[in-house]
N, C-alpha and C positions, 0 to 999 in steps of 0.2 A: 561570141566573146562575152556577151552579157551573161549567158548561162554559166560560164566558167567563173566569173566574178561573183555571181549570186551564190554559187556553190561554195566558194571560199568563205563568204560571209556566214554561211550556215555553220561551219565548224570553227570559225574564229570568234563567234559571239555566243552569248548565253542570255537566258531570261527573256524579257520583253523584246530586246533587240533581235534575238534569234527568232522569236515568233514572227516579228515583222518581216525579217529576211526570208523566213520559210514561206510566208504568204506570197511574197513577191516571186520567189523561186517557183512555187506551184503555179502562179499565174503565167509565168514564162513557159513552163512545161505544158500548160493547158493551151497556150497559143500554138505550140508545136503540134499538140494533139489535134487541134482544130484544123491545122494545115494538112495533117495526115488524113483526117476524115475517115472514111470507110475504105480507103485504098489500102492495098497490101504493102505498098512502099510509098515514100514521099513523091516519087516520080510516076506513080501509077502501078502498072503491072511489073515494071522492071526495077530491079535493085540499082539505084543510080547514085549520082554525086552527093546529094543531101544525105542519103542513107549511109554511104561510106564515111562521110564526115562526122555524122552523129554517133556512129557505133562505138568509137573509142571512148566517147563520153559515157556511154551506157555502163561501163565497168565502174564508174565512180558513183552511180546512183545508189548502190548498196552502201557505200561509205557515208553518203549524205543522209540516207535514211537512218542509219545508226547514230550519226553525229547529232541529228536534229530530232530524233525520235518521232518519225512519221512514216507512213506507207505511201510511196509513190504509186503503187499499183491501185490503192484505194482511191487516190486522187485522179489518176490518169491511166485507167485500165487499157485503153486502146494503144497508148504509147508503149506500155509494157508488153502487150501482145505483139506489137510490131517488133520490139527489140528481141523478144524470145524467138520470133519467126526468123529474124536475121541471124540469130545465133545458131540456127539449124544449118546454116551454110558453113561448110568446113573452112572455107577461106576466111570467114569472119571469126569463128570460134577459136581457131588455132592462132589467130594473130592478136588476140586480146589477152590482157593479163588475167590471172586467176583473181576472183573477187576477194578471197581471204588474204592473199599475198598483198593485194592493193590496200586492204584495210590495215594490215600490219605495217605497211609503208606509211599509211596515213597516221598511225599512232606515233611513229618516229617523227614524222613531219610536225605534228603537234608539239612534241618535245623540243625539236629544234627551234620552234617559234615561241617556246616558253608558255604554251597554252595547256592548261590542265583539263 
């Protein structure tokens, strides 16, 4: 839940406030990356509960990178490698929204909230 709230703060803020939120968001992602470690999945060799629950969030990473002008892959390369590996599973890739369509939705969401 904290990851979701931090993500919202990334696109709802600007300037110094956004930079502070970005730092906190990256710290949260690094915590996840630390839990992943060198394992192929959060549960080890098998794609499991944590992986299944985090993958829908992966689609939003692209939106947050653009909104806050930073690279998650530069900050958390193991996490992005994990997400790309998960996307190789047909059951995952076919169940998640297209990143560009999600970004288009995000732009509408900003308009609805009156955020430029």
